[in-house]
C-alpha positions as CSV (number, residue, x, y, z in Angstrom):
1,M,-134.9,112.0,-151.7
2,G,-133.8,112.7,-148.2
3,R,-137.4,110.9,-146.7
4,A,-137.2,108.0,-149.0
5,D,-133.7,107.7,-147.7
6,V,-134.5,107.4,-144.6
7,S,-137.9,105.5,-145.1
8,C,-135.8,102.6,-147.2
9,A,-133.1,102.3,-144.3
10,P,-135.2,100.0,-142.2
11,C,-136.4,98.3,-145.0
12,D,-132.8,97.8,-145.9
13,A,-132.0,96.4,-142.5
14,V,-135.3,94.2,-141.9
15,G,-135.6,92.8,-145.6
16,P,-133.4,90.3,-146.2
17,T,-133.6,89.0,-142.3
18,L,-136.8,87.7,-143.3
19,P,-136.1,84.9,-145.8
20,E,-133.3,83.5,-143.0
21,V,-136.2,83.5,-140.2
22,R,-138.6,81.5,-142.3
23,L,-136.0,79.3,-143.8
24,S,-134.9,78.4,-140.3
25,R,-138.2,77.5,-139.3
26,F,-138.6,75.2,-141.6
27,E,-135.2,73.4,-140.5
28,R,-136.2,72.9,-137.4
29,M,-139.8,71.2,-138.2
30,R,-137.8,69.2,-140.8
31,G,-135.5,68.1,-138.0
32,R,-138.5,67.0,-135.9
33,L,-140.1,65.2,-138.2
34,R,-136.7,63.5,-139.0
35,R,-136.2,62.3,-135.2
36,A,-139.9,61.2,-134.7
37,Y,-139.0,58.7,-138.0
38,E,-136.1,57.7,-136.5
39,S,-137.4,57.2,-133.0
40,G,-140.4,54.9,-134.4
41,R,-137.9,53.3,-136.8
42,D,-135.7,52.1,-133.4
43,A,-138.5,51.7,-131.6
44,S,-139.7,48.8,-134.4
45,R,-136.0,47.1,-134.8
46,T,-136.0,47.3,-130.5
47,R,-139.2,45.3,-130.4
48,R,-138.3,43.1,-133.5
49,T,-134.8,42.2,-131.7
50,D,-136.4,42.3,-128.1
51,P,-139.7,40.9,-127.7
52,D,-139.6,41.3,-124.0
53,A,-139.1,45.0,-124.8
54,A,-142.7,47.2,-123.7
55,P,-143.6,49.1,-126.6
56,G,-142.6,52.3,-125.6
57,E,-139.5,51.2,-124.3
58,A,-137.5,53.4,-126.7
59,G,-139.1,56.5,-125.7
60,V,-141.9,57.0,-128.4
61,A,-145.7,56.0,-127.1
62,S,-147.7,53.1,-129.0
63,P,-150.4,54.3,-131.7
64,A,-152.3,52.4,-129.6
65,A,-152.1,53.9,-126.1
66,P,-151.1,57.9,-127.1
67,G,-149.4,59.7,-124.7
68,P,-145.7,59.4,-122.9
69,A,-143.7,56.6,-123.0
70,A,-143.9,54.2,-120.1
71,S,-141.4,53.4,-117.6
72,P,-139.8,50.2,-117.9
73,E,-140.8,49.2,-115.0
74,A,-144.3,49.9,-115.3
75,A,-146.6,46.8,-116.0
76,V,-149.9,47.1,-118.5
77,V,-152.9,45.3,-116.6
78,G,-154.7,43.0,-118.4
79,V,-152.3,42.7,-121.7
80,E,-150.3,39.0,-121.9
81,P,-146.8,40.0,-122.9
82,P,-145.9,38.5,-126.3
83,A,-143.8,35.1,-126.3
84,A,-140.1,35.0,-126.5
85,M,-138.8,34.4,-129.9
86,H,-136.2,31.6,-130.3
87,S,-133.4,32.4,-132.2
88,S,-133.9,29.3,-134.5
89,T,-137.9,30.9,-135.6
90,V,-138.1,32.7,-138.5
91,S,-141.6,34.3,-137.8
92,R,-143.8,34.7,-134.7
93,D,-146.0,31.4,-135.3
94,D,-143.1,29.2,-134.9
95,T,-143.2,30.2,-131.0
96,E,-146.6,28.4,-130.8
97,V,-145.0,25.1,-131.7
98,P,-142.8,23.6,-128.9
99,H,-139.1,23.5,-129.0
100,A,-138.6,20.0,-129.4
101,L,-141.2,19.1,-131.5
102,R,-139.3,21.9,-134.0
103,I,-136.1,20.1,-133.5
104,A,-137.9,16.4,-134.2
105,A,-139.0,17.5,-137.3
106,A,-136.1,19.3,-138.4
107,W,-134.7,15.6,-137.9
108,C,-137.2,13.7,-139.5
109,W,-136.9,16.0,-143.1
110,R,-133.3,15.7,-143.0
111,L,-133.5,11.8,-142.7
112,I,-136.0,11.6,-145.2
113,V,-134.5,12.9,-147.7
114,I,-131.2,10.9,-146.5
115,G,-133.6,7.8,-147.1
116,I,-134.4,9.3,-150.2
117,V,-131.3,9.5,-151.5
118,T,-129.7,6.5,-150.5
119,W,-132.5,4.8,-151.8
120,A,-132.1,6.1,-155.3
121,L,-128.5,5.3,-154.9
122,L,-129.6,1.5,-154.2
123,K,-131.8,1.5,-157.2
124,I,-128.9,2.9,-159.6
125,V,-126.2,0.3,-158.3
126,G,-129.0,-2.2,-158.7
127,T,-129.5,-1.2,-162.2
128,I,-125.5,-1.6,-162.7
129,S,-125.3,-4.5,-160.5
130,I,-123.9,-6.1,-163.4
131,V,-121.0,-3.8,-163.7
132,I,-120.7,-2.8,-160.0
133,I,-120.3,-6.6,-159.0
134,P,-117.6,-7.5,-161.1
135,L,-115.7,-4.2,-160.3
136,T,-115.9,-4.8,-156.2
137,V,-114.7,-8.1,-157.1
138,A,-111.8,-7.1,-159.0
139,L,-110.9,-4.3,-156.0
140,L,-110.8,-7.6,-154.0
141,L,-108.8,-9.8,-155.6
142,S,-106.2,-6.8,-156.6
143,A,-105.9,-6.0,-152.1
144,L,-105.2,-9.8,-152.4
145,L,-102.4,-9.6,-155.0
146,A,-100.9,-6.4,-154.7
147,P,-98.1,-7.6,-152.4
148,A,-97.0,-10.2,-155.0
149,V,-96.9,-7.8,-158.0
150,G,-94.9,-5.4,-155.4
151,W,-92.2,-8.1,-154.7
152,L,-92.0,-8.7,-158.3
153,L,-91.4,-4.8,-158.9
154,R,-88.9,-5.1,-156.3
155,A,-87.2,-7.7,-158.7
156,R,-86.9,-5.5,-161.1
157,L,-89.5,-6.5,-163.7
158,P,-91.8,-3.8,-165.8
159,R,-94.8,-3.2,-164.5
160,S,-97.0,-5.0,-166.8
161,L,-95.2,-7.9,-167.1
162,A,-95.3,-8.3,-163.2
163,T,-99.2,-8.1,-163.5
164,A,-99.7,-10.1,-165.8
165,V,-97.5,-13.2,-164.4
166,V,-99.7,-12.5,-160.8
167,L,-103.1,-12.4,-162.7
168,V,-102.3,-15.5,-164.7
169,G,-100.6,-17.7,-162.1
170,G,-103.6,-16.7,-159.8
171,L,-106.1,-17.9,-162.4
172,A,-104.2,-21.2,-163.1
173,A,-104.2,-21.8,-159.1
174,V,-108.2,-20.8,-159.4
175,I,-108.8,-23.3,-162.2
176,G,-106.5,-26.0,-160.9
177,T,-108.5,-25.6,-157.7
178,L,-111.9,-26.1,-159.5
179,T,-110.5,-28.8,-161.6
180,L,-109.6,-31.4,-158.6
181,V,-112.6,-30.1,-156.9
182,V,-115.0,-31.3,-159.7
183,N,-112.9,-34.8,-160.3
184,E,-113.0,-35.6,-156.9
185,F,-117.0,-35.0,-156.8
186,I,-117.5,-36.9,-159.7
187,K,-115.6,-39.9,-158.3
188,G,-117.2,-39.8,-155.2
189,V,-121.0,-39.2,-156.1
190,P,-121.4,-43.1,-156.9
191,K,-120.6,-44.0,-153.4
192,L,-122.3,-41.3,-151.4
193,S,-125.4,-42.1,-153.7
194,E,-125.1,-46.0,-152.6
195,K,-125.3,-44.8,-149.0
196,S,-127.7,-41.9,-149.1
197,S,-130.7,-44.4,-149.0
198,E,-129.2,-46.1,-146.0
199,G,-128.7,-43.0,-144.3
200,V,-132.5,-41.7,-145.3
201,R,-133.9,-45.2,-144.0
202,Q,-131.8,-44.6,-140.6
203,I,-133.2,-41.0,-140.2
204,Q,-136.9,-42.5,-140.5
205,D,-135.8,-45.0,-138.2
206,W,-134.9,-42.5,-135.5
207,F,-138.1,-40.2,-135.8
208,K,-140.2,-43.7,-135.3
209,T,-137.9,-45.2,-132.2
210,G,-136.7,-41.7,-130.9
211,P,-138.3,-39.4,-128.7
212,L,-140.3,-38.0,-131.2
213,H,-142.1,-41.7,-131.6
214,L,-143.7,-40.7,-134.8
215,S,-146.1,-43.6,-136.6
216,D,-145.8,-44.4,-140.2
217,S,-148.4,-42.7,-141.2
218,Q,-147.5,-39.5,-139.6
219,L,-144.2,-39.1,-141.4
220,D,-145.6,-40.2,-144.6
221,R,-147.9,-37.2,-144.2
222,Y,-144.7,-34.9,-143.4
223,I,-142.8,-36.1,-146.0
224,D,-145.6,-36.0,-148.6
225,E,-146.1,-32.1,-147.2
226,A,-142.2,-31.6,-147.9
227,Q,-142.6,-32.7,-151.2
228,N,-145.6,-30.9,-152.5
229,W,-144.0,-27.6,-150.9
230,I,-140.6,-28.3,-152.7
231,N,-142.8,-28.9,-155.9
232,G,-144.9,-25.6,-155.2
233,N,-141.5,-23.7,-154.6
234,T,-139.6,-24.6,-157.4
235,E,-140.5,-22.2,-160.1
236,R,-140.1,-19.3,-157.3
237,F,-136.4,-20.7,-156.6
238,T,-135.6,-21.3,-160.1
239,S,-136.4,-17.7,-160.9
240,G,-134.9,-16.1,-158.2
241,A,-131.8,-18.2,-159.1
242,L,-131.5,-16.9,-162.7
243,S,-132.4,-13.2,-161.7
244,T,-129.3,-13.3,-159.7
245,A,-126.6,-15.9,-161.7
246,A,-128.0,-13.8,-164.8
247,T,-127.5,-15.3,-168.3
248,L,-124.8,-17.3,-169.2
249,A,-123.6,-14.3,-171.3
250,E,-123.6,-12.1,-167.9
251,V,-121.8,-14.6,-166.2
252,L,-118.6,-14.5,-169.0
253,T,-119.1,-10.6,-169.4
254,G,-118.7,-10.6,-166.0
255,T,-115.7,-12.7,-165.7
256,V,-114.0,-11.0,-168.3
257,L,-114.8,-7.6,-167.0
258,V,-112.9,-9.1,-163.4
259,L,-109.9,-10.1,-165.2
260,F,-109.5,-6.7,-167.2
261,A,-110.2,-4.4,-164.1
262,T,-108.1,-6.6,-161.7
263,F,-105.1,-6.4,-164.4
264,F,-105.7,-2.5,-164.5
265,F,-106.0,-1.8,-160.9
266,L,-102.8,-3.9,-160.4
267,R,-101.0,-2.0,-162.7
268,D,-102.6,1.6,-163.0
269,G,-104.1,1.8,-159.5
270,N,-102.2,5.0,-158.2
271,N,-102.5,7.1,-161.1
272,I,-106.3,6.2,-161.3
273,W,-106.6,7.1,-157.5
274,R,-104.7,10.4,-157.9
275,F,-106.7,11.2,-161.1
276,L,-109.9,10.7,-158.6
277,V,-108.2,12.7,-155.8
278,R,-107.8,15.6,-158.5
279,L,-111.6,16.2,-159.3
280,L,-111.9,17.4,-155.4
281,P,-111.6,21.0,-154.3
282,V,-108.0,21.3,-153.1
283,A,-108.9,21.9,-149.5
284,A,-110.0,18.3,-149.3
285,R,-107.5,16.3,-151.2
286,W,-105.3,15.8,-148.6
287,K,-107.8,14.5,-146.2
288,V,-109.6,12.3,-149.2
289,D,-106.1,10.8,-150.2
290,D,-105.2,10.0,-146.5
291,A,-108.0,8.4,-145.9
292,G,-108.8,6.3,-149.1
293,R,-104.7,5.2,-148.6
294,A,-105.9,4.0,-145.1
295,S,-108.7,2.3,-146.6
296,W,-107.0,0.7,-148.9
297,A,-104.7,-0.7,-146.4
298,T,-107.3,-1.9,-144.6
299,L,-108.9,-3.8,-147.2
300,G,-105.7,-5.2,-148.4
301,A,-105.4,-6.8,-144.6
302,Y,-109.0,-8.0,-144.5
303,V,-108.8,-10.1,-147.6
304,R,-105.5,-11.6,-147.0
305,A,-106.2,-12.1,-143.2
306,T,-109.6,-13.7,-144.4
307,V,-107.9,-16.3,-147.1
308,L,-105.4,-16.9,-144.2
309,V,-108.1,-18.0,-141.5
310,A,-110.1,-19.8,-144.5
311,F,-107.1,-21.8,-145.2
312,I,-106.6,-22.8,-141.9
313,D,-110.4,-23.1,-141.0
314,A,-110.5,-25.7,-144.6
315,V,-107.1,-27.8,-143.1
316,G,-108.3,-28.2,-139.5
317,I,-111.9,-29.4,-141.1
318,G,-110.6,-31.3,-143.8
319,I,-108.2,-33.0,-141.5
320,F,-111.2,-34.5,-139.1
321,L,-112.7,-35.3,-142.8
322,V,-109.8,-37.2,-143.9
323,L,-109.1,-39.0,-140.4
324,F,-112.8,-40.4,-140.2
325,D,-113.1,-41.5,-144.0
326,I,-115.8,-39.1,-144.9
327,P,-116.2,-38.8,-148.7
328,F,-115.6,-36.0,-150.8
329,A,-113.2,-34.1,-148.1
330,F,-111.4,-32.5,-150.5
331,P,-114.2,-30.7,-151.9
332,L,-115.9,-30.1,-148.4
333,A,-112.6,-28.6,-147.6
334,A,-112.9,-26.5,-150.2
335,L,-116.5,-25.6,-149.7
336,V,-115.4,-24.7,-146.2
337,F,-112.7,-22.5,-147.3
338,L,-115.0,-20.6,-149.7
339,G,-117.6,-20.2,-147.2
340,A,-115.0,-18.5,-144.9
341,F,-115.1,-15.6,-146.8
342,I,-118.3,-14.8,-145.2
343,P,-117.4,-14.2,-141.3
344,I,-119.3,-15.9,-138.7
345,V,-121.9,-17.9,-140.6
346,G,-120.0,-19.0,-143.7
347,A,-117.9,-21.7,-142.5
348,F,-120.3,-22.6,-140.0
349,L,-122.7,-23.6,-142.5
350,S,-120.2,-24.9,-144.9
351,G,-119.1,-27.3,-141.9
352,V,-122.8,-28.3,-141.4
353,V,-122.6,-29.7,-145.3
354,A,-119.8,-32.0,-144.0
355,V,-122.1,-33.0,-140.9
356,L,-124.7,-34.3,-143.2
357,V,-122.3,-35.9,-145.4
358,A,-120.8,-37.7,-142.3
359,L,-124.2,-38.6,-141.1
360,V,-125.6,-40.1,-144.4
361,D,-122.4,-41.9,-144.9
362,S,-121.4,-43.4,-141.5
363,G,-123.7,-42.4,-138.9
364,P,-125.0,-40.4,-136.1
365,V,-121.6,-41.0,-134.1
366,T,-119.4,-39.8,-136.5
367,A,-121.7,-37.0,-137.6
368,L,-121.6,-35.7,-133.9
369,I,-117.5,-35.9,-133.7
370,I,-117.5,-33.9,-137.2
371,L,-120.4,-31.6,-135.7
372,G,-117.9,-31.0,-132.8
373,A,-114.8,-30.4,-135.0
374,V,-116.6,-27.9,-136.9
375,V,-117.3,-26.0,-133.5
376,G,-114.2,-26.0,-132.3
377,V,-112.1,-25.2,-135.9
378,Q,-115.1,-21.9,-135.5
379,Q,-114.4,-21.3,-131.8
380,V,-110.0,-21.2,-132.3
381,E,-111.0,-18.3,-135.2
382,G,-113.8,-16.3,-133.6
383,H,-111.4,-16.3,-130.4
384,V,-107.7,-16.4,-131.9
385,L,-107.4,-16.2,-135.5
386,Q,-109.5,-13.3,-135.9
387,P,-108.0,-11.0,-133.4
388,L,-104.5,-12.4,-133.9
389,I,-103.9,-12.3,-137.9
390,M,-106.5,-9.2,-138.3
391,G,-105.7,-7.1,-135.5
392,R,-107.2,-4.0,-134.6
393,A,-107.0,-2.2,-137.6
394,V,-109.8,-4.2,-139.2
395,A,-111.7,-5.2,-136.0
396,I,-115.8,-5.2,-136.3
397,H,-118.3,-5.3,-134.0
398,P,-119.9,-9.0,-134.5
399,L,-123.4,-7.4,-134.5
400,A,-122.4,-5.2,-137.3
401,V,-121.1,-7.9,-139.2
402,I,-123.9,-10.0,-138.8
403,I,-126.2,-6.9,-139.6
404,G,-124.1,-6.3,-142.6
405,I,-124.3,-9.9,-144.1
406,A,-128.0,-9.5,-143.3
407,A,-128.3,-6.2,-145.5
408,G,-125.8,-7.9,-147.9
409,V,-127.8,-10.6,-148.5
410,V,-131.6,-8.8,-148.8
411,L,-130.0,-6.3,-151.1
412,A,-127.9,-8.6,-153.4
413,G,-127.8,-12.2,-152.4
414,I,-124.6,-14.2,-152.1
415,A,-122.4,-11.2,-153.6
416,G,-123.7,-8.9,-151.4
417,A,-122.7,-11.1,-148.2
418,L,-119.3,-11.4,-149.5
419,V,-118.8,-7.7,-150.0
420,A,-120.9,-6.3,-147.2
421,V,-117.9,-6.8,-144.2
422,P,-115.2,-5.7,-146.5
423,L,-117.2,-2.9,-147.2
424,I,-117.9,-1.8,-143.8
425,A,-114.2,-2.6,-142.8
426,V,-113.4,0.3,-145.5
427,L,-115.7,2.6,-144.5
428,N,-114.9,2.2,-140.8
429,T,-111.6,3.3,-141.7
430,A,-112.4,6.0,-143.8
431,V,-115.0,8.0,-141.6
432,R,-112.3,7.3,-138.6
433,R,-109.8,9.2,-141.0
434,L,-112.2,11.8,-142.2
435,A,-113.7,12.8,-139.0
436,A,-110.2,12.8,-137.5
437,R,-108.9,16.7,-136.5
438,T,-105.4,16.0,-137.2
439,V,-103.5,17.1,-140.5
440,P,-102.3,14.5,-142.9
441,D,-98.6,15.0,-143.5
442,T,-97.3,16.5,-146.1
443,P,-95.8,13.8,-148.6
444,P,-91.9,14.2,-148.7
445,D,-92.1,14.8,-152.6
446,A,-94.6,17.7,-152.3
447,V,-93.9,21.0,-153.7
448,V,-95.3,24.0,-152.2
449,V,-95.9,26.9,-154.5
450,A,-96.7,30.7,-153.0
451,S,-98.7,32.6,-155.0
452,Q,-100.0,36.2,-154.7
453,A,-103.4,37.5,-154.9
454,P,-104.0,39.7,-157.9
């Protein structure tokens, strides 16, 4: 028993320590493996974030070149360093494409998307143009008649009654003007038809005796060619007129829609706008509301200024027509008034019609005088009336006006030419307000409600 006790004492002393020794070795091996794994992972991350870094810069040898890691100053001979990746690239293949080409491609596909969306919107607008055009005309009329409704409201009239009075008064003025124009035209047609043949003969004589020196055969040939061209394109002109004016039912429908839309725009326009603004995110409501109200003010100023300028043009040219006893003086003045709603070119083209009538009725001298009057009125309009009446709020560069009118004619005919310039003026104001960094003032009747996050 004593021997056993002695022999077992060392066993008792050594036996319990063996498992602890084996466990510490395992832990050391696992630690080495973990450190090697983390070093490799850090090196991989370093190569992805910093392409200029050498493979062994993180302290781990490259698998292709085992051994100790090379110093940062060491250079590998015969191996081309990898190309640096730009922050805008998503793969190393993009680094092979020049930066300017990648930027151009990015712009191109974005412009293509914008073009496709714009084309789709134009197709939709063209499909429902029978609704869009009357609503646009109603907006223009509402901007013109809104001050009159405001005057009646300040006179304590109910809103519906004030709107009805203004709308009926405006409609009566338009119908009365059209009646006078038609009656004047009917009375002046016989007189003009008698002198038209004489005017045509004078023009033919001028072609013969003037600087062109055309012979009778040449003049007859040109007249026949012009007649054949008109006869060959009559069907195309007729179909185009029918496609833009549509049928009588569509015209009547559009007229009724204009009247109803104008009435409700004048009566409930503010409520309609508030409803539309509430559909937007809260953060964008004040900004859009400020831009919309500024655009509406611009549209009203533009329409009223255009009416005043058109009236002055019509009166100025009409006075010369009356002084020289040109037939259709009142209808031609009304035509100048309507044509002035198309800036720069409208009043001039309508004035050219007056010049042609003067040429047929009174000869070339009177026609030249009327032409000078038309050009003089246009100069006064462009350099005095437009800047003075419209002001800087609706000032648009003439190039933008010409391009807008041309695009409007191509897209929607005469209606597009009438709407193009006011649309450009409204968009100009809206974009300026939306791009401004200033925050709109808080309305005096606004109620700010504070809430706590749940």
